[in-house]
N, C-alpha and C positions, 0 to 999 in steps of 0.2 A: 298634157298635164304641164302648169310652170313651176318657173323658172325656181322659185321658192321649195316649191315640194318640192325640191329635189337636192337641196341642202340640209344639209348635217352642224349641228350644233353641238359641240363641246363640251362641258362641262365638268371642268376637274377641281375636287372638291383632297383635305385633306389637316392635318394636325400641323403644327410650325413644326419647319424638317423633314418634310417626307418626302419632298423635290418637287412641288408643284409648282416657280420656277425654274425649273429645269427646265423643266416638260413645257416651258410653254414659249423658252429659248427655245428647246428642237422646234415646235409645232410652228412659231413666229418664222421661217424661213419657208417656208410652202405654202403656210395659211393664214387667214387676218386673224389676232387673238386680240382680247375684251380682254384689257387686264384688272378686277373688281378693285383688285389695292388701290392701281393706280390713280382709278376713275377715282376715289375714296378718297388718296390722299388731293388730287386738287379738291373737290367736292368742300373738301377741309382749310385750303390759305385762302390769306385771307383777304378782307373784299368780294370772299363769290357766296352762290346763294345757301351751300352747311351751313360755310363760317358764319355766313348771319342770321341765318335763323337760327341754327345750338346757342348765337353770342345773344338772341332778341332772345329765344328765353332761359336766360342765367343760371345753363349749363355744362358749360363749362367754364372753364380756367386758359387766361390769357397771362403770358410770362410779360417780360420789363416789353415788348416787342407787341404787341398784339397780338403775336401769334397763340394759335391750341395748345395748350402746353396734354400731348398725347403720353404720355409714360407712366398715368396717376391712374 
């Protein structure tokens, strides 16, 4: 049996305020955690690939610093 087949993957889902971040903080003490919210935030930073693609398609609004306005 390969090492990959012994690994477990846990997905945490839920609505806002359901405790996903709290569970992630707890799990992070013992296990590697991939925070998709953080991955998304990094992709949308000015100059990164996600930012460039969305800006090229003109489907995002930028503030005076050229950052994506996410509040809308």
